[in-house]
LUMKEKOL-558786 format. One record per atom (N, C-alpha, C): residue in three letters; x, y, z. Coordinates in steps of 0.05 Angstrom, whole numbers, plus 32768, in hexadecimal, padded with zeros to 4 digits. Layout:
% LUMKEKOL-558786
alaXYZ ...
***
This chain:
% LUMKEKOL-558786
met7F4780487F6B met7F4F803A7F81 met7F3380267F8F ser7F3680157F9A ser7F22800A7FA4 ser7F1280177FC2 thr7EFF80097FC1 thr7EF080147FDF thr7F0180127FF4 gly7F117FFE7FFB gly7F1E7FF98013 gly7F34800C8017 val7F4280117FF8 val7F5880237FF7 val7F4E803B8005 asp7F3780437FFA asp7F35805F8000 asp7F2B8064801D his7F1F804C802A his7F1D804C8047 his7F31804C8055 ala7F498044804E ala7F618046805B ala7F708061805B ile7F6B806F8040 ile7F788084803B ile7F67809A804E glu7F4D8098804E glu7F3C80A7805F glu7F4380A9807D his7F4B808F808B his7F57808E80A3 his7F70809680A7 ala7F86808F8094 ala7FA0809A8098 ala7F9F80B98096 leu7F8D80C78089 leu7F8A80E78086 leu7F8180F3809D asp7F6F80E380AB asp7F5F80EC80C3 asp7F6F80E880DA ala7F8780D580D9 ala7F9680D080EF ala7FAD80E880EA ala7FB780E880D0 ala7FCC80FA80CF ala7FC1811980D7 asp7FAB811780CE asp7F9D813A80D9 asp7F9B813F80F5 arg7F8E812580FF arg7F8E8125811F arg7FA5812D812F tyr7FBB81228123 tyr7FD581208134 tyr7FE581328127 asp7FE381448116 asp7FF481588104 asp800D815180FF ala800B813780ED ala801A812680E1 ala8020812B80C9 glu8030812580BA glu8037811F809E glu802F81018093 leu801E81028083 leu801880E78074 leu803280DF8060 his803780C48062 his804A80B8804A his803B80A6803C ala803180AC8021 ala802480988014 ala8039808C7FFF leu803280708009 leu8049805E7FF3 leu803A80497FE5 tyr804080447FCF tyr803680307FBD tyr804C801D7FB6 val804680077FBA val805D7FED7FB6 val805A7FDF7F9D val80647FE37F8A val80627FD57F71 val806C7FB57F76 asp805C7FA17F76 asp80637F897F80 asp80787F7D7F6F ala80917F7B7F71 ala80A77F747F63 ala80A37F517F54 glu80947F447F6C glu80907F277F62 glu80797F257F4C ala806C7F3D7F47 ala80527F397F35 ala80617F3C7F1C tyr80797F487F19 tyr80827F4A7EF9 tyr809E7F3A7EF8 ser80A77F327F0D ser80C47F247F06 ser80C87F057F10 ser80AE7EF67F10 ser80B47EDE7F1F ser80AE7EC87F09 tyr80AD7ED27EF0 tyr80AB7EBE7ED6 tyr80C47EBE7EC9 pro80CE7EA47EC5 pro80E67EA17EB6 pro80E27E9E7E98 gly80FA7EAC7E8D gly80F77EA27E6D gly80F97EC17E5A asp81077EC67E4E asp81107EDD7E3E asp80F67EF07E30 glu80E87EDA7E21 glu80CC7EDA7E10 glu80BD7EEE7E1E tyr80BA7EF47E39 tyr80A87F017E4D tyr80B47F197E57 val80CF7F197E50 val80D57F377E59 val80CA7F4C7E54 his80BD7F567E3E his80B37F6C7E32 his80977F707E3F glu80887F557E3E glu806D7F597E4A glu80707F5E7E69 phe80857F587E78 phe80867F5B7E97 phe80907F787E9A glu80A37F857E87 glu80A97F9F7E8F glu80917FAF7E85 gly80847FAA7E75 gly806B7FB57E6F gly80587FB67E89 leu80547FA17E96 leu80457F9D7EB1 leu80527FB07EC5 glu806B7FAB7EC8 glu807A7FBD7EDF glu80727FDA7ED2 asn80777FE57EBD asn806F7FFD7EB8 asn804D80057EC0 ala803E7FF07EB6 ala80277FFC7EBE ala801D7FFA7EDF leu802B7FEB7EEC leu80277FE67F05 leu803580017F16 glu8047800C7F08 glu805780247F19 glu804080387F0D arg8036803C7EF3 arg802780547EEA arg800B80527F04 ala800280397F06 ala7FEB80397F1A ala7FF280447F36 gly800B803B7F39 gly801680447F54 gly801680617F5C asn8023806C7F42 asn8024808F7F45 asn800A80957F42 glu7FF8808D7F33 glu7FDA80967F36 glu7FD280997F4F ala7FD380827F5D ala7FC8807F7F79 ala7FD4808E7F89 ile7FF080947F8D ile7FF880A67F9F ile7FF680C07F9A glu7FF080C77F80 glu7FEA80E17F7C glu7FC980E77F7E arg7FB980D17F82 arg7FA180DD7F8F arg7F9F80DA7FAC ile7FB480D17FB7 ile7FB480D37FD0 ile7FC280F07FDD ala7FD480F67FCE ala7FE281107FD2 ala7FC881267FCD asp7FBB81257FB9 asp7FA481357FB4 asp7F8F813A7FCD ala7F8A811F7FD6 ala7F7A81217FEF ala7F87812A8004 ala7F9E8124800B ala7FAC8135801D ala7FB28151801E ser7FB0815B8007 ser7FB581798002 ser7F9B81818007 ser7F81817A8000 ser7F6B81818001 ser7F6881808021 ala7F70816D8033 ala7F6C816F804C ala7F7E8179805D gly7F90818B8052 gly7FA3819D805E gly7FB7818D806C val7FBD81708062 val7FCF8160806F val7FE6815F805D pro800481648068 pro8015815E805D pro80208140804F cys80268140803B cys802981228034 cys8041811B801E glu804F810A8027 glu806A80FE8018 glu805E80E78003 thr806780E67FF0 thr805D80CC7FE0 thr807B80BB7FD3 val807580A07FD0 val808680947FC4 val807C807A7FB7 val808780707F9E val8081805B7F92 val809E80487F95 arg809B80347FA2 arg80B480227FA5 arg80B080027F95 his80C17FF17F8E his80C17FDE7F80 his80C47FC77F95 gly80BC7FB37F9B gly80C37F9C7FB0 gly80B17F8B7FBA val80B67F7E7FCF val80A67F707FE0 val80967F807FED pro80777F837FE9 pro806B7F987FF9 pro80697F9B8017 his806B7F868026 his806B7F858047 his808C7F94804B glu809C7F8D803F glu80B87F958042 glu80BE7FB0803C glu80B67FBB8026 glu80B27FD7801F glu80A67FE68034 ile808E7FDE8035 ile807D7FED8049 ile808D7FF18066 leu80957FE1806D leu80A67FE18086 leu80BF7FF28088 glu80D07FEA8070 glu80E57FFD806F glu80DE80178068 cys80C98023805D cys80C3803C805B cys80B980488071 ala80AB803B807E ala80A48049809B ala80B6804880AB lys80CC803880AA lys80E6803980BA lys80F6805280B1 glu80F880528099 glu8109806F8090 glu80FA80878096 ala80E280848091 ala80DA80A1809A ala80CC80A880B5 asp80D5808C80C6 asp80CD809380E4 asp80B1809A80E8 val809F808780D8 val8084808980D9 val8078808380F7 gly8063808F8102 gly805C8087811B gly804080758119 leu803680748105 leu8022806280FC leu801C805A80E3 thr8017804080DD thr8014803B80C4 thr7FF7803180BC val7FF2803980A7 val7FD1802F80A1 val7FD580208087 val7FC58005808B val7FC77FF58075 val7FAA7FF1806E gly7FA17FEE804E gly7F837FE28052 gly7F8B7FC1804A ser7F767FB68050 ser7F717F97804E ser7F567F8A8048 lys7F577F7F8030 lys7F3F7F71802B lys7F357F5D8042 asn7F237F56804B asn7F187F42805B asn7F167F27804D arg7F2C7F17804C arg7F2A7F00803D arg7F247EE7804F pro7F197ED58044 pro7F137EBB8050 pro7F307EAD805F gly7F2C7E9D8074 gly7F447E978086 gly7F527E828071 glu7F4B7E75805D glu7F5B7E60804D glu7F6B7E70803B tyr7F5D7E86802D tyr7F727E9B801B tyr7F857EA48029 arg7F7D7EAE8040 arg7F937EBC8051 arg7FAC7EA5805C arg7FA07E908062 arg7FB77E798069 arg7FC57E738052 leu7FB97E728039 leu7FCE7E708027 leu7FE27E83801C leu7FD57E9C801A leu7FE87EB08010 leu7FEF7EC3801F gly7FDF7EC78035 gly7FE67EDB804D gly7FE27EF68043 ser7FEB7F088058 ser7FDD7F27804F ser7FF27F368056 val7FF97F478040 val800A7F5F8044 val80037F6A805E ala7FEC7F748068 ala7FE47F848079 ala7FEA7F738094 glu7FE47F5D8093 glu7FEF7F4A80AD glu800C7F4780B0 arg801E7F46809C arg80377F4A809B arg80447F6180A8 val80387F7680A1 val80427F9180A9 val80377F9780C4 ala80217F8D80CF ala80157F8F80EE ala802A7F7E80FA his802F7F6280F4 his80407F538107 his80607F5F8107 met80687F6480F3 met80867F6E80F2 met808C7F8A80FB ser80777F9980F8 ser80807FB680FD ser80887FBA811A glu80987FCF8120 glu809D7FD3813B glu808A7FED8148 arg807B7FF88138 arg806C800E813B arg804C80018138 pro80388015813F pro801F800F813F pro8014800C8121 val80087FFA8119 val7FF77FF88100 val7FDA7FF58102 thr7FCD800180EE thr7FB2800080EF thr7FAC7FF480D2 ile7F997FDE80D2 ile7F917FCD80BB ile7F737FD680B7 val7F6C7FE080A1 val7F547FEC809D val7F467FD68089 lys7F367FC58095 lys7F2B7FB18082 lys7F107FB78077 thr7F107FAA8060 thr7EF97FAB8052 thr7EF17F8D8042 pro7ED67F8E804A pro7ECD7F748040 pro7ECE7F6E8020 val7ED77F5B801A val7EE07F558000 val7EC17F597FEA gly7EAE7F537FF2 gly7E987F5C7FE3 gly7E917F7A7FDD thr7E9F7F897FEA thr7E9B7FA67FEA thr7EAF7FB47FDD asp7EC47FA97FD6 asp7EE07FB67FCF asp7EDF7FAD7FB2 glu7EDB7FC67FA3 glu7ED27FC97F83 glu7EED7FD17F77 
***
């Protein structure tokens, strides 16, 4: 995982521990990453990509669950497929999450204007508090 993700995990674990709460670790496999290309000739390539992204997600949440266990924080984990901000909001609603913690790279304004940010969408659309843990692009490995 990246430095930014590690910072977000540390923040989420600290908040869960401080408030005696359960941590919900979510990894969203962005469906648009493997489903937006037309043509049957690419089906097997994108099925492979989907599987690789899902494996990466499972490894990521397993690492978070291990960190939570080490910190004595109960943790629920899930991997979902879909539009990231929509899945984050839906999962938070279903689990009655009191605080959503998301990581975000500190991108330049033009990049953000063109592509937007999952973290910004979650923050603007959530009915509950959201903490965005920012990481400068140059330090995120």
